Structures are given as C-alpha cells and as structure tokens.
C-alpha positions in Angstrom: 87.6 58.5 122.1 91.0 57.9 123.4 92.5 60.3 121.4 90.4 63.0 123.1 91.4 62.1 126.2 95.0 61.3 126.0 95.0 65.1 124.6 92.6 66.2 127.7 95.2 63.7 129.8 98.4 65.9 128.7 97.2 69.1 128.8 95.5 68.2 132.7 98.0 69.9 135.4 96.8 67.1 137.3 98.9 64.6 135.7 101.9 66.7 136.5 101.1 67.3 139.8 100.9 63.7 139.9 104.3 62.8 138.9 105.8 66.2 140.6 104.0 64.5 144.1 106.1 61.5 143.1 108.9 62.6 143.1 108.4 64.6 146.2 107.2 61.8 148.4 110.8 60.0 147.4 112.3 62.9 148.0 111.7 62.9 152.0 114.5 59.8 151.4 116.5 62.5 151.3 116.3 63.9 154.7 118.5 62.4 157.9 117.9 59.2 158.4 118.6 56.2 160.3 119.0 53.7 157.6 119.8 54.6 154.1 119.9 51.9 151.2 123.2 50.9 150.1 122.8 52.3 146.6 119.9 53.9 144.3 118.6 50.7 144.0 118.2 49.6 147.6 116.9 53.2 148.4 114.2 52.6 145.7 113.5 49.6 147.2 113.1 50.5 150.3 110.3 53.8 148.9 108.3 50.8 147.2 108.4 48.9 150.8 107.0 51.7 153.1 103.6 51.6 153.4 103.0 55.4 154.3 104.8 56.1 150.6 102.9 53.5 149.1 99.7 54.4 150.3 100.4 58.1 149.1 101.5 57.0 145.5 98.2 55.4 145.2 96.5 58.4 145.9 99.2 60.3 143.5 98.4 57.7 140.1 95.0 58.5 140.9 95.2 62.0 140.5 95.1 62.4 136.6 92.2 60.8 135.5 90.5 58.4 137.9 87.7 61.9 139.1 87.2 62.2 135.3 83.9 59.9 134.7 82.4 61.9 138.0 83.7 65.1 136.8 81.8 64.4 133.5 78.9 63.0 134.6 78.1 65.6 137.3 78.5 68.6 134.6 76.4 66.7 132.3 78.6 65.8 129.5 79.0 62.2 129.6 75.5 62.4 127.5 76.6 64.2 124.9 80.2 62.2 124.6 77.8 59.0 125.0 75.7 60.6 122.0 78.4 60.6 120.0 79.6 57.3 120.3 78.4 55.3 122.7 78.3 54.3 126.3 80.9 50.9 126.2 83.7 52.9 124.2 82.8 55.7 126.5 83.5 53.8 129.6 86.3 51.8 127.8 88.6 54.9 126.9 87.7 56.4 130.6 89.1 52.9 132.3 92.2 52.3 129.1 93.0 56.1 130.1 92.7 55.9 134.1 95.0 52.4 134.1 97.7 54.4 131.8 97.9 58.1 133.6 98.2 56.4 136.6 100.8 53.6 135.6 102.6 56.5 134.0 102.2 59.1 136.9 103.9 56.5 139.2 106.2 54.8 136.7 108.2 58.1 135.7 108.1 60.1 138.7 110.3 57.1 140.6 112.2 56.8 138.0 113.0 60.3 137.5 113.7 61.0 140.9 115.7 58.2 140.5 118.1 59.6 137.8 118.3 62.8 140.2 119.3 60.8 142.9 122.0 58.8 140.9 123.7 62.4 140.4 124.8 62.1 143.8 124.7 58.8 145.0 125.8 55.5 143.9 123.0 54.1 141.2 124.5 50.1 142.1 127.0 48.9 144.1 128.5 45.4 143.6 127.4 43.3 146.4 125.4 46.0 147.7 122.1 43.8 148.4 120.4 44.9 145.6 120.5 42.2 143.6 117.4 40.7 145.0 114.4 39.6 143.1 113.8 38.5 139.9 115.2 41.2 138.2 118.6 41.7 140.3 119.7 39.2 137.5 120.1 42.8 135.3 122.3 44.2 137.7 124.6 40.9 138.0 125.0 41.2 134.5 125.8 45.5 134.4 122.2 46.3 133.5 120.8 47.4 136.9 119.1 50.1 134.9 116.2 47.3 133.8 116.2 46.2 137.0 115.0 49.3 138.3 112.6 49.4 135.6 110.8 46.6 136.0 110.4 46.4 139.3 109.0 50.4 139.4 107.1 49.0 136.4 105.4 46.4 138.3 105.0 48.7 141.7 103.5 51.5 139.4 100.8 48.3 137.6 99.8 47.9 141.3 98.7 51.3 141.5 96.8 51.8 138.0 94.9 48.9 139.1 93.7 50.8 142.1 93.0 53.3 140.3 90.7 52.0 138.1 89.2 50.4 141.0 88.3 53.6 142.3 86.7 54.3 138.9 84.8 52.2 139.3 83.5 53.4 142.2 82.0 56.4 140.7 80.0 54.7 138.8 77.7 53.9 141.3 78.7 57.1 143.4 80.0 59.8 141.0 81.8 62.5 143.2 85.5 63.1 142.3 86.8 63.2 146.4 85.5 59.0 145.9 87.8 58.4 143.0 90.8 59.9 144.4 90.5 58.4 148.2 88.3 54.8 147.5 91.7 53.2 145.9 93.5 54.5 148.9 90.7 52.1 151.0 90.6 49.3 148.3 94.7 49.2 148.4 95.0 48.7 151.9 91.4 46.4 152.4 92.5 44.2 149.9 96.2 43.9 150.3 95.1 42.6 153.6 92.6 39.8 152.5 95.4 38.9 149.5 98.5 38.3 152.6 96.6 34.8 153.4 96.9 34.0 149.7 100.4 32.2 148.2 102.6 34.2 147.3 102.2 34.4 143.7 98.4 35.8 145.0 99.4 38.4 147.2 98.9 41.3 146.1 101.2 43.3 148.4 104.0 40.4 147.5 103.7 40.2 144.0 103.5 44.5 143.5 106.9 44.7 145.7 107.9 41.6 142.6 108.5 39.6 145.5 108.3 35.5 143.8 110.2 32.7 143.2 109.9 33.2 139.4 112.5 34.3 136.7 112.2 37.7 135.6 110.0 37.3 132.6 108.0 34.9 133.6 107.4 37.4 136.7 107.1 40.3 134.6 104.6 39.0 132.7 103.2 37.4 135.5 102.4 40.1 138.2 101.3 42.3 135.6 99.1 40.5 133.9 97.3 40.0 137.9 97.5 43.6 137.6 96.0 44.2 134.7 93.1 41.4 134.6 91.9 42.5 137.6 92.1 46.1 136.3 89.9 44.5 133.3 87.4 43.0 135.5 86.6 46.5 137.3 86.8 48.7 134.1 84.0 45.8 132.8 81.8 46.3 136.0 82.1 50.2 135.6 81.3 50.0 131.9 78.3 48.1 132.9 77.1 50.0 135.0 77.5 53.3 133.8 75.5 51.8 130.1 72.5 51.2 132.6 73.0 55.0 134.2 73.0 56.3 130.7 70.3 54.0 129.2 68.0 55.0 132.6 68.9 58.6 131.6 67.7 58.1 128.2 64.5 56.6 129.0 
C-alpha cells in the first residue's frame, strides 16, 4: 500500500505544485523590503517566523496528500483498497504518506529557495546574527548548511503534523476542502493554546527551534513531539476509518 501511494504521490502534480508554491512564497522576500537579513540563514529564519508565510506553508504542505482519503472515500475507492488489504493498513498508509509528503513539500521547497537565493546573496556571514539557536553551533564550526537543514526540517515536521490533523478530520467529514483548510485552522488555534505552555511544549516556539537544548537533544525532542502528535492523530484517523468501513460493509 505504501509503495502504491508513494508512486501516486510522485506522479501527482499537487506535490510539485506544493513545492513550487513554497518556493514562490519564499520568493516574496526578494521584493523591496524595509528589513533584510544579513545572510540567507537569517532570511530563512525571518521567513519561518512570519505568521502569514507560516500559515500558507501549512496549506501547501497539506496540498499533496491530505485530501487523499476524502477523494477515495467519495469516489468509493476505499472499499476496493480495504478489500485487498485491511482498513488498518489502508489508514496507516494514508497517514504515513500524508506526513512524509507534507514534510518533503515544505522542506525541499524552502531548501531549494535557499540554494537559489545563495547564488546572489551571502549564505552565511560570520557575526551576522544567524548563529543563534541549538543548531548555530554548525555555522560557528563551518557547516552552515547543516544549521539551515536542521531548522528547516524541524519547521517542515511541524507542517506535516498539521497536515495529518487535517487528514484526521476528513475521517469524520470526507471533504478535500476540509483536508486543506483544517491544518490552517488547527495550526492557528492549537498554537495559540500551547503558547501558554513551557517553551519546550510550545508548538510555535519549538517549530522555530527556539529552545535552550543543544543540537542533538533539540532535534530529537522537537521532531519527537511533532511525530508523536501526528501518530495520535493517525490513530484517531485509523479508528474512525475502521468504524466507517465496518458500518459500510454491514
């Protein structure tokens, strides 16, 4: 099932539209602006921090696969898939590919933009202020690309978590519009709630890698939090789909 869905994903125009959309939104920073970062690393930090950009990235991350279940359910494809496999395997495959596709869309989109931007703008300037955070140690030791990759991966993982939340909601309301819009709503509402939590449990804060931890613990913790929430949403999605399929067969 996973292989079939990855094949479907890589052949889907939405996957590449999502990546292009992320690049396009990042490219808005190329317009005349009152404030510019000292280097590409600082510019990417600004992009991640701007709330308007963040929410669009969430939608673009959900675009490739979050609506897959609703499309298949409404087209009555789900029954055929479950007959060949099982409702559980079918649901887990949907959740896994949704998470991975969203993470890949945002991560590759932002990294490609950073690569293009670095052709005309310094990638990293010593003392430019982009060495902050747990991954700044990479820049200080001559590996700024690792700094950018780590912070971008964490941010993309947060977008993937919201995409799986959208997928979860489609188990209750099978609509492709809900699949794409729900991650935006969840990201806005849930982040606001967790802003009252300690920093290491504040989803907004850790998505931007704002933590006092060192590099490896920070990377494992932040990605672990996002993956754990996505797994919980995936379990809910699986249980609801199993019940819907069972009721449909009876």
